ROKE-327587 format. One line per 3 residues: their letters; for each residue x, y, z of N, C-alpha, C, O. Coordinates in steps of 0.05 Angstrom, whole numbers. Example, Ala and Ser with C-alpha at 12.3 -4.5 7.8 and 13.67 -1.06 7.14 Angstrom:
BEGIN
AS> 264,-114,156,246,-90,156,264,-66,156,285,-66,169 | 257,-45,142,273,-21,143,258,1,157,268,23,161
END
This chain:
BEGIN
MKK> 388,528,-273,387,496,-261,359,505,-254,345,525,-250 | 358,470,-257,318,463,-248,322,461,-218,342,447,-211 | 303,475,-195,303,470,-173,291,440,-169,275,430,-185
VVV> 302,426,-143,286,395,-135,286,389,-104,306,385,-90 | 248,389,-96,259,397,-59,256,369,-59,236,357,-68 | 281,356,-45,272,322,-42,266,310,-9,280,311,11
GLS> 245,300,-14,229,292,21,249,271,32,253,248,23 | 262,283,52,295,271,58,287,258,87,286,272,107 | 283,230,89,269,221,116,283,204,132,276,185,146
GGV> 310,218,125,331,208,150,336,174,149,340,158,168 | 334,167,118,344,136,103,359,139,85,362,159,72 | 369,119,85,399,124,62,386,128,24,399,136,4
DSS> 360,119,26,348,117,-4,342,152,-12,344,164,-33 | 336,157,10,328,188,5,352,217,0,353,238,-13 | 372,200,20,394,209,20,419,209,2,439,222,3
VAA> 409,186,-20,431,176,-48,405,198,-76,407,213,-95 | 387,190,-63,371,208,-88,376,239,-76,372,254,-94 | 380,249,-59,398,281,-55,423,282,-70,434,300,-83
YLL> 428,263,-65,466,260,-76,466,264,-101,474,283,-114 | 455,242,-108,449,237,-146,436,262,-154,443,272,-175 | 417,274,-140,411,295,-153,424,314,-158,423,326,-180
KEQ> 438,321,-138,466,349,-146,486,341,-157,501,358,-167 | 490,321,-160,510,313,-178,499,310,-211,514,303,-230 | 474,316,-213,463,310,-240,460,341,-244,447,347,-264
GYE> 472,366,-227,460,388,-229,442,402,-223,437,424,-233 | 430,393,-207,397,399,-204,407,422,-180,428,419,-167 | 392,439,-178,398,454,-149,367,438,-122,343,433,-124
VIG> 387,435,-102,372,412,-88,363,430,-60,377,447,-51 | 339,423,-50,334,427,-25,324,401,-11,317,380,-22 | 326,406,24,321,374,22,304,384,53,313,398,71
LFM> 277,370,51,259,381,80,246,351,80,239,335,63 | 247,353,109,237,328,124,200,338,136,193,358,147 | 186,316,129,164,312,144,154,303,171,156,279,176
KNW> 147,316,185,140,306,200,115,302,206,102,322,212 | 105,281,207,73,276,209,63,265,232,40,256,229 | 75,262,259,62,243,277,78,258,297,101,265,295
HDD> 52,262,328,69,278,357,61,251,376,78,245,392 | 36,232,376,39,220,392,46,192,393,38,171,382 | 67,199,413,92,184,420,73,163,442,90,157,458
SVT> 53,153,449,41,139,459,39,101,446,48,79,452 | 25,113,428,29,90,417,54,76,397,55,53,387 | 68,93,396,97,77,380,113,63,407,117,72,429
ISE> 123,34,391,134,33,400,173,39,402,192,26,393 | 171,65,418,185,84,414,211,81,397,220,93,377 | 220,61,413,256,58,406,256,44,379,279,34,377
ECP> 240,40,357,238,27,333,250,52,324,273,49,317 | 239,78,322,236,93,301,229,122,303,212,132,289 | 242,135,323,234,155,338,234,178,309,252,175,293
WLE> 213,202,305,220,213,285,243,230,291,255,239,272 | 250,237,313,275,265,328,300,255,308,311,272,293 | 306,229,309,333,206,302,334,218,274,351,233,265
DSN> 316,208,264,311,214,228,317,247,226,337,255,214 | 301,262,238,302,292,225,330,294,229,344,300,209 | 344,290,256,363,288,253,403,273,235,426,279,232
DAL> 381,251,228,398,251,207,401,253,179,419,248,163 | 375,264,175,358,270,154,384,306,144,396,309,123 | 382,326,169,398,342,185,434,343,172,448,360,160
IVA> 437,317,183,471,317,177,478,324,154,494,340,145 | 452,297,137,464,293,107,457,314,91,468,320,70 | 443,322,100,429,358,85,457,370,88,465,378,66
EKL> 474,373,105,500,391,116,515,392,98,519,409,81 | 527,357,104,552,339,83,543,345,53,563,346,39 | 525,348,42,519,352,26,512,380,15,503,382,-8
GIP> 515,395,26,508,425,36,488,437,7,492,453,-12 | 469,422,15,445,434,13,425,444,35,429,439,58 | 401,460,26,395,471,46,373,457,68,366,435,60
FQT> 364,463,84,342,435,104,330,453,116,338,475,125 | 301,438,116,287,448,127,250,430,145,235,416,131 | 247,433,161,227,417,174,208,424,160,208,447,151
VDL> 192,412,155,156,420,154,137,400,170,137,375,169 | 121,417,184,106,401,206,74,391,174,63,406,159 | 72,367,176,38,355,162,29,339,186,16,320,177
SAE> 30,337,212,16,325,227,-9,334,222,-24,315,215 | -18,351,222,-53,356,227,-69,342,201,-90,330,202 | -45,350,168,-58,333,150,-56,306,146,-70,294,129
YKE> -39,295,162,-34,269,166,-55,266,185,-77,258,177 | -53,269,201,-81,260,221,-114,255,204,-129,236,203 | -115,285,191,-139,283,178,-146,262,157,-167,250,153
RIV> -121,261,144,-125,244,118,-123,224,124,-141,210,115 | -107,213,136,-91,189,149,-98,166,164,-104,142,162 | -92,186,182,-91,164,206,-135,171,219,-145,160,238
DYM> -147,186,203,-176,191,211,-183,170,189,-199,156,203 | -183,156,160,-181,153,133,-184,115,154,-202,98,157 | -163,117,161,-150,88,173,-172,80,199,-171,56,205
FNE> -187,94,212,-195,87,237,-229,77,223,-244,58,228 | -231,99,205,-263,93,192,-263,64,180,-276,45,189 | -243,60,153,-240,30,148,-236,15,167,-229,-5,155
YER> -236,10,190,-223,-5,207,-241,-20,222,-240,-44,227 | -260,2,230,-291,5,236,-304,-11,219,-310,-32,230 | -311,-9,194,-324,-26,175,-315,-31,166,-315,-26,142
GRT> -293,-52,180,-286,-82,179,-271,-86,154,-268,-108,142 | -258,-54,147,-236,-59,115,-207,-61,124,-205,-58,149 | -187,-65,112,-157,-72,115,-151,-39,101,-157,-36,77
PNP> -139,-17,115,-132,-4,100,-118,-5,90,-113,-29,93 | -89,10,67,-66,13,68,-58,39,74,-66,59,60 | -35,43,103,-27,71,97,-11,86,85,-12,110,82
DVL> 4,70,77,33,82,52,23,83,25,40,95,10 | 1,74,12,-11,72,-16,-21,114,-5,-14,136,-15 | -38,107,18,-45,128,19,-37,156,25,-46,178,18
CNR> -8,148,47,2,167,48,24,189,19,33,211,14 | 21,163,7,46,171,-27,12,197,-39,13,221,-47 | -2,185,-36,-23,203,-52,-29,224,-39,-23,245,-48
EIK> -39,222,-20,-42,256,-6,-29,266,12,-37,286,25 | -9,255,16,16,269,34,34,282,12,33,304,0 | 59,252,10,85,260,-7,79,274,-36,96,289,-48
FDV> 54,269,-46,52,278,-65,29,297,-76,27,303,-100 | 12,305,-55,-4,324,-43,5,354,-33,14,375,-43 | -2,343,-11,13,366,0,35,375,19,32,391,38
FLK> 57,360,12,88,354,14,91,369,-30,106,387,-36 | 76,356,-45,85,372,-63,76,402,-66,95,417,-70 | 62,409,-66,47,426,-60,75,456,-38,86,478,-43
IAM> 74,441,-20,95,464,-2,116,467,-24,117,490,-33 | 139,446,-39,152,451,-53,148,462,-66,163,481,-66 | 123,462,-94,128,481,-110,126,513,-99,135,533,-111
QLG> 115,515,-74,106,547,-67,145,552,-66,155,573,-74 | 158,535,-57,189,544,-55,200,538,-80,221,525,-81 | 189,546,-102,191,554,-125,210,522,-140,228,523,-156
ADY> 202,501,-130,209,476,-143,199,478,-171,179,491,-180 | 221,457,-188,211,448,-207,197,432,-211,177,433,-226 | 211,402,-190,201,370,-182,210,369,-159,231,377,-151
VAT> 188,356,-145,196,334,-124,209,312,-128,203,296,-146 | 236,307,-105,241,270,-112,238,257,-89,238,270,-68 | 235,232,-88,237,220,-64,250,191,-78,252,184,-102
GHY> 258,178,-45,276,151,-56,263,126,-48,267,112,-29 | 248,125,-68,232,98,-84,242,91,-100,248,104,-120 | 246,69,-96,253,45,-115,233,41,-130,220,20,-130
CRK> 227,68,-151,213,64,-183,225,79,-197,242,96,-192 | 213,73,-219,222,91,-248,192,113,-259,169,111,-253 | 208,132,-277,184,145,-293,188,138,-320,212,138,-325
GTI> 171,131,-341,175,135,-364,163,158,-376,146,167,-361 | 167,174,-401,161,194,-410,150,188,-450,166,185,-469 | 119,188,-454,122,178,-482,115,206,-491,97,218,-481
QHE> 132,219,-514,126,242,-528,103,236,-544,98,215,-556 | 90,256,-544,61,255,-565,70,277,-592,85,295,-585 | 65,277,-619,63,291,-645,57,314,-631,69,335,-635
DGT> 39,312,-616,31,348,-608,35,364,-594,25,386,-589 | 64,342,-579,83,370,-557,80,356,-538,100,355,-524 | 59,340,-529,43,340,-505,57,312,-489,46,294,-502
ETY> 71,300,-474,79,284,-459,55,264,-442,35,274,-431 | 60,235,-443,47,222,-416,71,202,-408,89,190,-421 | 61,203,-377,85,190,-361,81,170,-346,63,169,-330
QLL> 99,150,-352,87,125,-348,98,115,-321,123,117,-320 | 87,104,-297,92,100,-274,120,63,-273,107,43,-276 | 134,61,-271,151,38,-281,165,29,-256,175,44,-239
AGK> 165,-6,-255,179,-15,-232,201,-8,-222,202,11,-238 | 217,-7,-212,249,-10,-210,256,-36,-211,247,-59,-209 | 285,-18,-216,309,-44,-235,315,-67,-213,321,-89,-222
DPN> 315,-65,-184,312,-76,-161,295,-103,-159,285,-100,-136 | 287,-124,-167,262,-138,-170,258,-139,-139,235,-133,-135 | 275,-147,-109,272,-143,-92,268,-124,-77,269,-128,-53
KDQ> 260,-89,-88,259,-64,-70,238,-50,-87,226,-31,-78 | 232,-60,-114,205,-51,-133,188,-36,-109,186,-50,-89 | 173,-5,-107,161,-3,-91,137,12,-110,123,29,-98
SYF> 131,7,-142,112,15,-150,95,16,-143,85,38,-143 | 85,0,-134,46,-18,-114,48,19,-90,33,39,-87 | 64,14,-82,68,43,-55,53,67,-79,38,82,-67
LCQ> 55,69,-100,51,93,-115,31,96,-134,27,116,-149 | 13,70,-131,-2,61,-147,-26,78,-154,-39,73,-175 | -34,101,-134,-53,122,-136,-46,145,-152,-60,164,-160
LSQ> -18,138,-157,-15,174,-171,-19,177,-193,-13,159,-208 | -31,204,-205,-40,212,-226,-18,226,-241,3,233,-230 | -23,231,-267,-16,252,-285,-2,269,-281,22,271,-288
EQL> -16,283,-269,-4,319,-259,10,303,-234,32,313,-231 | 7,285,-217,36,283,-199,67,275,-212,89,284,-212 | 53,253,-221,80,241,-244,101,263,-255,125,265,-252
SKT> 78,282,-269,88,298,-283,119,320,-271,136,331,-286 | 118,319,-241,128,339,-220,141,321,-208,143,329,-185 | 153,297,-211,167,277,-195,191,263,-204,189,250,-225
LFP> 208,264,-196,238,243,-200,238,223,-183,224,225,-162 | 255,200,-190,250,187,-174,289,179,-182,292,160,-198 | 296,183,-180,330,180,-168,349,166,-170,371,167,-180
IGE> 329,142,-151,342,110,-158,334,85,-167,336,61,-160 | 322,98,-183,306,76,-179,314,65,-212,297,57,-229 | 342,66,-215,347,58,-235,374,20,-225,384,0,-235
LLK> 373,39,-192,397,14,-172,387,3,-175,368,3,-192 | 401,-24,-146,403,-38,-135,406,-27,-107,419,-7,-100 | 391,-45,-92,396,-34,-59,423,-38,-48,430,-22,-31
PEV> 438,-55,-55,466,-54,-55,469,-32,-58,466,-16,-40 | 476,-26,-82,495,-1,-104,489,30,-91,505,48,-95 | 462,34,-75,450,55,-57,460,50,-31,453,68,-15
RNI> 472,33,-22,483,39,0,519,37,-7,535,37,13 | 526,35,-26,553,32,-35,561,59,-41,584,67,-41 | 533,78,-47,538,100,-59,542,119,-37,556,138,-44
AAE> 530,121,-6,525,131,8,547,124,24,548,142,42 | 568,104,28,586,96,47,607,103,24,627,111,36 | 609,103,7,633,124,-6,626,149,-7,639,159,-25
NNL> 612,164,4,603,186,2,598,198,38,589,219,48 | 606,179,45,604,183,80,580,197,85,580,219,96 | 555,183,78,528,188,88,528,182,109,534,159,112
ITA> 521,198,135,517,177,162,492,155,157,490,133,169 | 479,163,142,456,133,129,462,108,119,449,88,124 | 481,109,108,495,92,95,490,66,110,471,55,99
DKK> 499,49,132,478,29,144,461,36,161,464,25,182 | 441,52,161,422,51,175,399,28,160,392,20,137 | 395,25,180,368,-6,173,348,20,162,348,44,163
DSQ> 327,-7,148,310,11,137,279,5,151,264,-15,151 | 277,36,163,247,44,170,222,14,162,220,4,140 | 209,5,187,183,-10,184,159,7,197,160,30,204
GLC> 137,-12,196,114,4,205,107,27,183,117,32,161 | 80,42,201,62,57,185,85,81,170,106,85,182 | 80,93,148,90,117,135,90,128,154,70,139,163
FVG> 116,128,167,128,160,183,111,159,212,106,180,225 | 108,144,217,83,140,247,113,127,253,121,144,269 | 130,112,252,141,90,265,127,58,267,107,48,258
KVH> 149,49,285,133,21,289,109,27,304,115,43,322 | 85,21,304,67,24,317,61,-4,325,72,-22,312 | 45,-12,344,27,-35,353,8,-27,354,2,-11,372
LPD> -17,-39,319,-33,-28,318,-58,-30,333,-74,-12,337 | -61,-63,344,-89,-51,362,-81,-36,389,-95,-43,408 | -64,-19,394,-56,-1,422,-63,12,405,-85,21,412
FLQ> -53,25,366,-65,53,361,-96,49,349,-111,67,342 | -98,33,349,-131,30,334,-141,33,368,-151,56,368 | -142,27,385,-150,24,405,-162,55,425,-177,58,444
QKL> -146,72,411,-149,101,418,-171,115,409,-183,136,414 | -174,96,392,-212,99,379,-230,82,375,-254,88,372 | -221,59,373,-241,33,370,-232,23,400,-209,21,409
KPK> -247,20,408,-253,17,436,-250,-20,431,-254,-32,410 | -244,-27,450,-244,-58,464,-278,-70,460,-296,-54,467 | -284,-92,451,-303,-110,452,-297,-137,455,-285,-148,436
KGI> -304,-149,472,-305,-185,477,-326,-185,449,-344,-170,442 | -316,-207,438,-328,-224,410,-322,-263,416,-309,-274,434 | -335,-273,398,-323,-304,393,-313,-306,360,-320,-294,339
IVE> -297,-326,366,-270,-337,357,-285,-361,343,-288,-380,357 | -294,-361,316,-312,-395,313,-288,-402,282,-275,-388,267 | -292,-427,286,-272,-439,280,-293,-453,254,-311,-470,260
VPS> -287,-443,225,-304,-464,208,-286,-489,189,-265,-483,178 | -296,-512,189,-285,-537,185,-293,-524,146,-311,-510,136 | -263,-541,133,-261,-534,102,-279,-551,85,-280,-552,60
TAS> -298,-568,109,-322,-586,94,-344,-557,93,-357,-553,73 | -345,-544,110,-373,-531,102,-385,-523,77,-376,-516,55 | -408,-526,87,-434,-521,54,-422,-503,28,-425,-506,4
QFA> -406,-486,42,-399,-459,29,-383,-457,13,-378,-438,-2 | -368,-485,18,-343,-490,6,-347,-512,-26,-331,-519,-42 | -381,-519,-23,-384,-537,-37,-410,-532,-54,-425,-549,-64
IAV> -410,-505,-55,-434,-496,-71,-432,-497,-94,-413,-485,-105 | -459,-522,-116,-450,-522,-141,-454,-499,-166,-473,-484,-172 | -435,-501,-176,-430,-478,-202,-460,-481,-214,-472,-502,-216
PEF> -475,-442,-224,-494,-448,-236,-490,-454,-266,-471,-468,-273 | -503,-446,-280,-500,-440,-311,-506,-404,-317,-523,-387,-314 | -483,-407,-326,-484,-374,-335,-491,-366,-363,-487,-377,-385
HNE> -505,-339,-353,-511,-342,-391,-485,-314,-402,-478,-312,-425 | -477,-298,-384,-456,-281,-400,-427,-281,-379,-425,-295,-359 | -415,-271,-385,-384,-270,-372,-391,-252,-339,-379,-257,-318
KEK> -407,-236,-342,-404,-213,-329,-429,-233,-286,-425,-233,-262 | -454,-246,-309,-449,-260,-287,-440,-280,-266,-449,-287,-244 | -418,-289,-282,-403,-316,-278,-387,-296,-264,-389,-302,-240
LAF> -371,-272,-266,-352,-260,-250,-368,-249,-221,-361,-248,-198 | -390,-244,-235,-407,-230,-204,-411,-257,-177,-412,-256,-152 | -412,-272,-191,-411,-297,-176,-388,-306,-171,-391,-315,-148
QAE> -359,-311,-180,-336,-319,-160,-323,-299,-152,-299,-302,-146 | -334,-275,-150,-326,-247,-132,-349,-244,-103,-350,-225,-87 | -366,-269,-105,-378,-270,-81,-364,-279,-61,-350,-299,-65
KPI> -364,-267,-32,-349,-284,-6,-370,-297,7,-387,-289,24 | -368,-311,1,-376,-338,31,-387,-327,52,-372,-314,67 | -412,-328,58,-431,-319,89,-430,-332,110,-438,-356,109
FSL> -422,-324,128,-415,-344,151,-438,-345,171,-447,-323,169 | -449,-357,187,-461,-359,215,-451,-370,237,-432,-386,237 | -466,-359,259,-448,-377,274,-456,-415,275,-442,-432,285
EDG> -476,-418,263,-481,-454,255,-459,-464,242,-459,-489,239 | -442,-453,234,-423,-464,204,-401,-472,230,-385,-489,221 | -397,-469,245,-372,-480,260,-382,-483,286,-404,-484,296
KVV> -350,-484,295,-350,-481,336,-333,-463,347,-310,-458,340 | -351,-450,374,-327,-433,383,-302,-443,395,-298,-461,412 | -287,-427,384,-256,-443,397,-237,-418,412,-213,-417,418
GEH> -261,-395,418,-244,-371,430,-255,-348,434,-280,-349,434 | -245,-326,438,-251,-302,445,-226,-281,425,-205,-289,414 | -236,-256,426,-214,-238,411,-232,-208,429,-252,-211,443
QGA> -220,-187,425,-216,-153,444,-235,-141,415,-238,-117,415 | -244,-154,394,-260,-135,372,-253,-149,348,-235,-165,348 | -269,-142,328,-271,-160,305,-256,-133,280,-240,-133,261
HYF> -267,-116,290,-243,-89,274,-216,-97,280,-201,-81,268 | -202,-115,294,-175,-113,303,-162,-124,278,-141,-115,270 | -174,-143,266,-170,-172,245,-170,-170,239,-189,-154,236
TIG> -149,-181,206,-148,-167,176,-156,-201,162,-153,-219,179 | -163,-209,143,-173,-236,125,-139,-246,134,-123,-232,148 | -132,-273,125,-109,-279,128,-92,-274,148,-69,-280,144
QRK> -99,-261,175,-79,-266,201,-84,-280,215,-104,-286,227 | -53,-289,216,-55,-319,238,-47,-306,266,-63,-315,283 | -27,-286,278,-23,-275,300,-46,-264,325,-67,-252,323
GLN> -35,-270,345,-53,-247,360,-90,-269,365,-107,-260,380 | -95,-290,353,-117,-305,351,-113,-326,388,-130,-328,406 | -88,-338,389,-91,-341,409,-107,-366,421,-118,-364,443
VGG> -108,-383,408,-120,-406,413,-103,-433,405,-91,-435,384 | -102,-447,419,-88,-469,417,-106,-494,411,-131,-494,407 | -89,-516,412,-104,-547,409,-113,-557,384,-125,-578,381
TKE> -105,-537,360,-126,-546,328,-90,-555,321,-69,-546,330 | -96,-572,304,-71,-593,277,-55,-572,270,-34,-570,283 | -59,-554,252,-55,-534,243,-68,-502,261,-86,-494,276
PLF> -37,-488,240,-56,-457,263,-84,-443,247,-88,-438,224 | -92,-441,257,-119,-425,257,-114,-394,235,-93,-382,239 | -130,-384,217,-116,-362,207,-151,-346,192,-163,-358,174
VIE> -162,-320,204,-186,-309,196,-191,-312,165,-171,-307,151 | -210,-317,156,-220,-317,135,-241,-301,134,-251,-292,113 | -249,-297,157,-282,-275,146,-270,-256,183,-257,-263,202
TDV> -285,-232,176,-294,-217,202,-320,-206,200,-328,-200,178 | -332,-202,215,-364,-197,218,-354,-170,244,-349,-173,268 | -353,-146,229,-355,-126,254,-375,-116,257,-374,-93,266
DKN> -405,-129,250,-429,-117,270,-441,-139,287,-453,-135,308 | -436,-166,275,-432,-179,295,-411,-187,319,-412,-204,336 | -391,-168,313,-364,-177,321,-354,-199,327,-341,-201,348
IIY> -357,-219,312,-356,-253,306,-329,-248,284,-332,-234,264 | -304,-261,291,-281,-270,273,-296,-310,267,-308,-325,283 | -289,-314,244,-291,-342,237,-260,-346,226,-249,-329,212
TGQ> -248,-374,236,-229,-372,228,-227,-405,213,-246,-421,212 | -205,-410,202,-206,-438,183,-166,-446,195,-147,-432,202 | -172,-476,189,-143,-484,198,-121,-493,178,-123,-514,166
GKM> -107,-483,176,-88,-483,150,-84,-457,127,-100,-438,123 | -63,-461,114,-62,-435,109,-74,-441,77,-74,-422,60 | -85,-467,70,-90,-484,47,-124,-483,49,-134,-495,29
HPG> -141,-473,65,-160,-477,87,-181,-455,44,-178,-433,33 | -195,-474,39,-208,-463,27,-223,-425,26,-220,-405,12 | -241,-434,54,-252,-397,66,-226,-368,54,-231,-344,56
LYR> -196,-382,43,-175,-361,47,-179,-349,13,-172,-326,6 | -191,-366,0,-183,-362,-37,-193,-367,-48,-204,-389,-47 | -197,-339,-75,-211,-338,-90,-201,-320,-110,-183,-303,-109
NTL> -224,-331,-134,-207,-319,-167,-216,-292,-174,-201,-285,-193 | -228,-279,-171,-242,-258,-171,-249,-240,-149,-259,-246,-128 | -242,-213,-159,-240,-184,-136,-262,-164,-152,-264,-168,-176
FVK> -276,-147,-143,-288,-133,-161,-282,-91,-140,-283,-81,-117 | -278,-85,-158,-267,-57,-146,-295,-32,-155,-307,-33,-176 | -297,-19,-140,-322,-1,-153,-313,29,-175,-291,39,-179
EDE> -331,34,-183,-326,51,-196,-309,74,-190,-291,82,-204 | -318,86,-159,-314,111,-138,-290,104,-135,-274,122,-128 | -279,75,-138,-250,74,-124,-233,75,-144,-211,81,-135
LHW> -231,69,-180,-218,45,-191,-203,81,-202,-214,103,-200 | -178,74,-213,-153,97,-208,-141,86,-236,-133,63,-237 | -139,102,-255,-118,95,-269,-96,113,-275,-98,135,-285
VRP> -74,100,-267,-43,121,-270,-55,136,-307,-58,159,-316 | -56,113,-315,-53,115,-350,-77,121,-356,-88,102,-366 | -95,145,-354,-123,143,-368,-128,143,-391,-152,140,-397
DLA> -107,148,-413,-110,139,-440,-116,109,-445,-126,99,-465 | -109,98,-424,-118,60,-429,-141,53,-408,-146,31,-400 | -152,76,-401,-172,64,-378,-196,46,-401,-199,51,-425
LKE> -206,29,-390,-230,15,-407,-250,31,-392,-253,42,-370 | -270,26,-421,-300,27,-432,-313,1,-418,-301,-17,-407 | -333,3,-422,-352,-15,-411,-348,-44,-435,-342,-41,-459
DQT> -354,-78,-421,-347,-89,-439,-330,-101,-450,-331,-122,-463 | -302,-81,-444,-278,-73,-445,-258,-98,-432,-253,-89,-410 | -247,-120,-434,-229,-122,-421,-196,-117,-423,-186,-102,-439
MEV> -181,-133,-404,-147,-130,-416,-133,-149,-396,-142,-158,-375 | -104,-153,-410,-94,-177,-395,-77,-167,-384,-64,-150,-396 | -73,-174,-358,-56,-153,-342,-38,-171,-333,-31,-191,-345
MAR> -29,-161,-306,-8,-180,-294,-18,-160,-264,-23,-137,-268 | -21,-169,-242,-25,-154,-216,-21,-169,-198,-15,-192,-198 | -26,-148,-175,-23,-172,-137,-40,-151,-124,-49,-130,-133
IRY> -43,-163,-99,-65,-148,-85,-41,-147,-55,-50,-153,-32 | -16,-140,-60,-8,-128,-38,22,-135,-46,33,-153,-58 | 32,-108,-31,65,-99,-42,86,-114,-45,103,-108,-62
RQP> 89,-144,-26,109,-166,-33,98,-188,-46,114,-207,-49 | 62,-193,-61,59,-213,-77,83,-207,-105,91,-186,-114 | 89,-239,-116,101,-231,-144,82,-229,-168,72,-251,-170
LQK> 76,-219,-180,54,-205,-205,40,-246,-215,49,-268,-219 | 10,-230,-215,-3,-260,-216,-17,-244,-254,-23,-223,-264 | -15,-271,-263,-37,-270,-288,-69,-262,-280,-85,-273,-264
ATL> -70,-235,-300,-98,-228,-288,-114,-219,-314,-101,-214,-335 | -140,-216,-314,-159,-199,-335,-173,-190,-326,-188,-201,-310 | -173,-164,-336,-195,-144,-327,-217,-139,-340,-219,-133,-364
YKV> -238,-144,-321,-268,-142,-342,-282,-113,-324,-285,-110,-300 | -288,-94,-350,-306,-68,-348,-333,-75,-351,-345,-86,-369 | -341,-62,-324,-376,-66,-323,-389,-31,-311,-378,-14,-297
GNG> -403,-32,-318,-418,-4,-300,-411,9,-288,-402,31,-295 | -413,-1,-260,-409,2,-242,-388,-11,-228,-393,-19,-205 | -365,-14,-240,-337,-13,-236,-324,-36,-252,-329,-38,-276
LYV> -306,-55,-239,-286,-67,-255,-279,-95,-236,-272,-93,-212 | -281,-123,-250,-265,-144,-238,-243,-155,-252,-238,-158,-276 | -228,-161,-229,-211,-168,-241,-204,-194,-227,-199,-195,-203
DFQ> -204,-218,-247,-198,-239,-249,-170,-260,-254,-161,-263,-277 | -159,-271,-231,-140,-278,-237,-148,-310,-245,-169,-323,-241 | -122,-319,-257,-112,-340,-264,-118,-361,-243,-131,-382,-248
EKQ> -106,-354,-220,-95,-373,-201,-110,-373,-174,-97,-356,-162 | -126,-381,-160,-130,-374,-137,-116,-357,-121,-92,-359,-120 | -135,-331,-100,-102,-319,-92,-119,-330,-69,-141,-341,-70
SAI> -100,-323,-44,-106,-318,-18,-108,-295,-6,-93,-275,-7 | -126,-298,4,-129,-272,22,-136,-241,18,-131,-221,31 | -151,-244,-8,-165,-225,-14,-178,-208,1,-198,-216,12
TEG> -168,-181,6,-184,-170,30,-187,-145,28,-170,-133,16 | -208,-128,39,-228,-111,33,-213,-92,41,-198,-97,60 | -214,-64,28,-197,-35,34,-166,-46,22,-150,-28,16
QFV> -161,-63,20,-132,-69,3,-128,-50,-23,-147,-38,-31 | -103,-46,-37,-106,-43,-67,-98,-63,-72,-85,-80,-60 | -110,-59,-100,-105,-82,-127,-83,-64,-144,-87,-40,-150
AWY> -62,-76,-150,-43,-60,-177,-44,-78,-208,-44,-103,-208 | -45,-67,-225,-42,-84,-244,-25,-65,-272,-27,-41,-278 | -8,-87,-283,15,-76,-294,16,-88,-326,11,-111,-332
VED> 22,-66,-343,32,-82,-365,59,-76,-379,72,-59,-392 | 59,-111,-367,94,-111,-368,110,-94,-349,99,-93,-327 | 124,-83,-350,143,-65,-317,126,-49,-321,143,-32,-317
ELV> 99,-32,-327,91,-11,-319,64,-9,-311,44,-19,-322 | 64,2,-292,29,0,-271,12,16,-286,21,38,-292 | -7,11,-292,-27,32,-309,-54,31,-298,-74,40,-309
GSG> -54,16,-265,-71,31,-254,-80,13,-238,-71,-10,-240 | -102,21,-213,-111,9,-189,-138,15,-177,-153,33,-185 | -141,-5,-152,-161,-1,-146,-175,-6,-118,-177,-30,-116
VIS> -183,4,-102,-187,-9,-72,-205,-36,-84,-221,-39,-103 | -192,-58,-59,-210,-83,-65,-237,-74,-43,-236,-64,-21 | -266,-83,-65,-292,-84,-50,-301,-105,-42,-323,-105,-29
END
């Protein structure tokens, strides 16, 4: 009997994952990860970890599997929370869920599972794992989209490595969410009707400015509205000598200064805002809502534009630096000057978009067929070939 440690989060997905593995004859152990202690910034009613760990315990008892809680809050603080503060301070917008999977669930947690003698870890993610057998007996692992198009979570796992995938199972990847809830209900699992948790991976629902204010002090700055007729959006396209020059030009963000618009309000700190954000600006009196089109954390200025079609929100091309580039399938990694046609997304819920990858010496361009809204530094771009996620990178 192979031994599997399941990350029981107290939600329905991981509960059903544990149930299915037990049905398949694995020896299953349930482990709850406690990753956060500071209740002062959680909007506490939404997702208290105590209730989650209790639910996880009740599910483990119902399934007759051993259960324990592991406290990973020190690692979580160091690898996720500190990283988030650093990124926000630099004016980038990190994705804690992607990091949490790479650094905590499939690294720290995986190592604990291996110390318990496990063959695999399993989670309640909606994605699938494929295996390609080679003639020499070696295997290559594939990260495949989940069967449920509304719940596919492969994007959150876009930083996993072959080594991590080799030790991982995704028991619910072939199921649709309603099927998962049915299985939980049929087996009287307490989590059958439990709402899906929102908010930072394991921190619960956090009020982000409050959370960031722990480290990043508020400082008053101005909000500038840039008209859609600003000169930055009417730059003549130069003649290019090669594809690389063209991509570099397209990936350039417009640079704004105070003279490009008018001051329409104040804010408490540019590092609390992200590109494409609409809420929290508190500026009235505009015909269409204002959206953040750029933040300047050095000068503490937020640049905004009216309406979600404002040209300051749209670009075709983004760049990923070499050291922030990751191939889930290293065998498919591009060499310099090579290209690849892919489908890509720059955020979790986004429908996949046609794009071409261009490898250059210092990184990789992702050139989208259609202009993309709110390409945001610090977020992850992930690319797929059919339903396989083959690589990802941090948007630079």
